[in-house]
C-alpha positions as CSV (number, residue, x, y, z in Angstrom):
1,G,23.3,-96.5,18.6
2,Q,21.2,-94.3,16.4
3,A,18.3,-92.5,18.1
4,G,14.9,-93.9,17.1
5,P,11.6,-92.1,17.4
6,G,11.3,-92.8,21.1
7,R,14.7,-91.4,21.8
8,L,14.0,-88.3,19.7
9,A,10.8,-87.7,21.6
10,E,12.6,-88.0,24.9
11,A,15.2,-85.5,23.8
12,G,12.5,-82.9,23.3
13,V,11.7,-83.2,19.6
14,R,8.6,-81.0,18.9
15,N,5.4,-82.8,18.2
16,R,3.9,-81.2,15.1
17,W,0.4,-81.1,16.5
18,L,1.6,-79.5,19.8
19,N,3.5,-77.1,17.6
20,L,0.3,-76.2,15.7
21,L,-1.6,-75.8,19.0
22,D,0.9,-73.4,20.4
23,K,1.4,-71.3,17.2
24,E,-2.1,-71.0,16.0
25,V,-4.4,-71.6,19.0
26,V,-2.4,-70.1,21.9
27,E,0.0,-67.6,20.2
28,N,-2.6,-66.2,17.7
29,G,-6.2,-67.2,18.6
30,A,-6.0,-66.7,22.4
31,L,-3.7,-63.8,22.1
32,R,-6.1,-62.0,19.7
33,L,-9.0,-62.4,22.1
34,A,-6.9,-61.2,25.0
35,V,-5.6,-58.0,23.4
36,E,-8.9,-57.1,21.9
37,L,-10.5,-57.4,25.3
38,G,-7.6,-55.5,26.9
39,A,-7.9,-52.7,24.4
40,K,-11.6,-52.3,25.2
41,V,-11.4,-52.8,29.0
42,P,-7.8,-52.0,30.1
43,A,-8.6,-52.8,33.7
44,V,-8.7,-56.5,32.9
45,V,-5.2,-56.6,31.4
46,P,-3.4,-57.7,34.6
47,S,-5.8,-60.6,35.1
48,I,-5.4,-61.6,31.5
49,N,-1.6,-61.5,31.8
50,R,-1.7,-63.7,34.9
51,I,-3.8,-66.3,33.1
52,A,-1.5,-66.2,30.1
53,Q,1.5,-66.7,32.3
54,S,0.0,-69.9,33.7
55,V,-1.1,-71.2,30.4
56,V,2.2,-70.7,28.5
57,A,4.5,-73.0,30.4
58,D,8.3,-73.1,30.1
59,R,9.3,-75.6,27.4
60,T,12.5,-77.0,26.0
61,Y,12.5,-78.6,22.6
62,R,14.6,-79.0,19.5
63,A,13.5,-78.8,15.9
64,P,14.7,-77.5,12.5
65,G,15.5,-73.8,12.5
66,H,12.5,-72.9,10.3
67,D,10.2,-74.5,12.8
68,V,11.7,-72.8,15.8
69,F,12.3,-69.3,14.6
70,V,9.6,-68.8,12.0
71,T,6.1,-68.3,13.5
72,P,2.9,-66.9,12.1
73,R,1.9,-63.5,13.3
74,R,-1.9,-63.0,12.8
75,V,-2.3,-60.4,15.5
76,R,-1.1,-57.0,14.3
77,F,1.0,-54.9,16.6
78,N,3.7,-52.2,16.7
79,E,7.1,-53.1,18.0
80,M,10.3,-51.6,19.1
81,E,13.5,-53.6,19.8
82,Y,16.9,-52.6,21.1
83,A,20.1,-54.6,21.4
84,L,21.9,-53.9,24.7
85,P,25.3,-55.1,26.1
86,F,24.4,-58.4,27.7
87,G,25.3,-57.4,31.2
88,S,23.1,-54.3,31.1
89,G,19.9,-56.1,30.1
90,P,18.6,-57.2,33.5
91,E,18.8,-53.7,35.0
92,A,17.1,-52.2,31.9
93,I,14.3,-54.7,32.3
94,R,13.9,-53.7,35.9
95,E,13.7,-50.1,34.9
96,I,11.0,-50.8,32.3
97,R,9.0,-52.8,34.8
98,D,9.2,-50.0,37.4
99,V,8.1,-47.3,34.9
100,I,5.2,-49.4,33.7
101,E,4.1,-49.8,37.3
102,A,4.7,-46.2,38.2
103,K,2.6,-44.9,35.3
104,G,-0.1,-47.5,35.7
105,W,0.1,-48.6,32.1
106,T,-1.8,-51.7,31.2
107,I,0.4,-53.5,28.7
108,S,-1.1,-56.7,27.2
109,F,2.1,-57.9,25.4
110,P,5.0,-59.3,27.4
111,L,8.6,-58.1,27.0
112,E,10.4,-60.2,24.5
113,V,14.0,-61.0,25.5
114,R,16.6,-63.0,23.6
115,C,20.4,-63.2,23.5
116,A,23.1,-63.6,20.9
117,A,26.8,-64.0,20.8
118,A,29.1,-61.2,19.7
119,D,30.0,-61.0,16.0
120,D,32.2,-58.8,13.8
121,V,29.7,-57.7,11.2
122,P,30.0,-53.9,11.0
123,L,26.3,-53.0,11.2
124,S,25.1,-56.0,13.1
125,T,23.4,-55.0,16.3
126,A,25.6,-57.6,18.1
127,T,28.9,-56.3,16.6
128,G,31.7,-56.5,19.1
129,R,29.7,-57.5,22.2
130,E,27.5,-60.2,23.7
131,T,24.0,-58.9,23.3
132,M,20.6,-59.0,25.0
133,Y,17.7,-58.0,22.8
134,I,14.7,-56.4,24.5
135,A,11.5,-55.8,22.5
136,V,8.3,-54.1,23.5
137,H,4.9,-54.3,21.7
138,R,1.5,-52.7,21.6
139,F,-1.6,-54.0,19.9
140,I,-2.3,-52.1,16.7
141,K,-5.5,-50.5,18.2
142,E,-3.6,-49.0,21.1
143,D,-1.4,-45.9,21.1
144,F,2.2,-46.8,21.4
145,A,3.9,-43.4,21.4
146,E,4.4,-42.6,25.0
147,Y,5.3,-46.2,26.0
148,F,7.8,-46.5,23.3
149,R,9.3,-43.1,23.9
150,V,9.9,-43.8,27.6
151,V,11.2,-47.3,27.0
152,E,13.5,-46.0,24.3
153,E,15.0,-43.4,26.6
154,I,15.8,-46.2,29.1
155,L,17.3,-48.5,26.5
156,C,19.4,-45.8,25.0
157,R,21.0,-44.9,28.4
158,Y,22.4,-48.5,28.4
159,G,24.0,-48.1,25.0
160,G,21.2,-49.8,23.1
161,R,21.3,-50.2,19.4
162,P,17.9,-50.1,17.6
163,H,16.6,-52.9,15.4
164,W,17.1,-51.6,11.9
165,G,13.6,-52.6,10.7
166,K,11.5,-51.7,13.7
167,I,10.2,-48.4,15.3
168,H,12.9,-46.1,16.7
169,T,13.9,-42.5,16.6
170,R,17.7,-42.8,16.2
171,T,19.6,-40.9,13.4
172,A,23.1,-41.0,11.9
173,A,24.4,-38.8,14.7
174,D,23.3,-41.4,17.3
175,L,24.3,-44.5,15.4
176,G,27.8,-43.2,14.7
177,E,28.5,-43.5,18.4
178,L,27.1,-47.0,18.7
179,Y,28.9,-48.8,15.8
180,P,32.7,-48.6,15.7
181,R,32.8,-49.0,11.9
182,F,29.7,-46.9,11.1
183,A,31.7,-44.2,9.3
184,D,33.5,-46.9,7.2
185,F,30.1,-48.2,6.1
186,C,28.8,-44.7,5.2
187,D,31.9,-43.9,3.2
188,L,31.6,-47.2,1.3
189,R,27.9,-46.6,0.7
190,S,28.5,-43.1,-0.7
191,R,31.2,-44.4,-3.1
192,L,29.0,-47.3,-4.4
193,D,25.8,-45.3,-4.6
194,P,26.8,-41.6,-4.9
195,E,23.3,-40.5,-6.0
196,A,21.6,-42.5,-3.2
197,M,19.4,-44.3,-5.7
198,F,19.1,-47.3,-3.3
199,G,17.7,-45.3,-0.4
200,N,14.7,-43.3,0.8
201,R,14.1,-40.6,3.4
202,F,14.2,-43.1,6.2
203,T,17.6,-44.6,5.2
204,D,18.9,-41.1,4.5
205,S,18.2,-40.2,8.2
206,L,20.1,-43.4,9.3
207,F,23.2,-42.8,7.2
208,G,23.4,-39.1,7.1
209,V,22.4,-38.5,3.4
210,A,21.2,-35.0,2.8
211,G,19.2,-33.4,0.0
212,R,16.5,-35.8,-0.9
């Protein structure tokens, strides 16, 4: 028969009050306190991370897409994300962990990892391959330059494709080797917008447009 409220709860439907607690109190309020303290006293970051790991338990639930994938972000940060071939992801994560430990960095944000199926969209970061996404973050008050530079070098060695809207240093020369249909897109773009009106210096660097 049809699932009633009890059955839905048993199946893992997300309680809206628990959802609010997670998204506002834990993911924003507690996180803000933790990263502010970590920025001022880096030595406490490992202890904060251990506490956070024990508080944020593994959960499985189901809900409408806008409740699962859309979350408020009230703590400001810088972020870099790369899409790697699925099988390369675990080894890349191990390398990132090792370099963080070797350099003694105190990173208050966890690595964010997610996966996606392959698709056939020419400029999709998952085009042609099953994909593991690895994202790194730093609190807005902390310098991200060296951390991101070193992590980017690791992710690029594994054929990583940068998130189009996040921090990275890739240019058209790099991207042309990562996307089989990159040249087709650039040709189409130049025909539809020969004066590059719908672009700026950043997109020019991505798609090889000169002269702005």
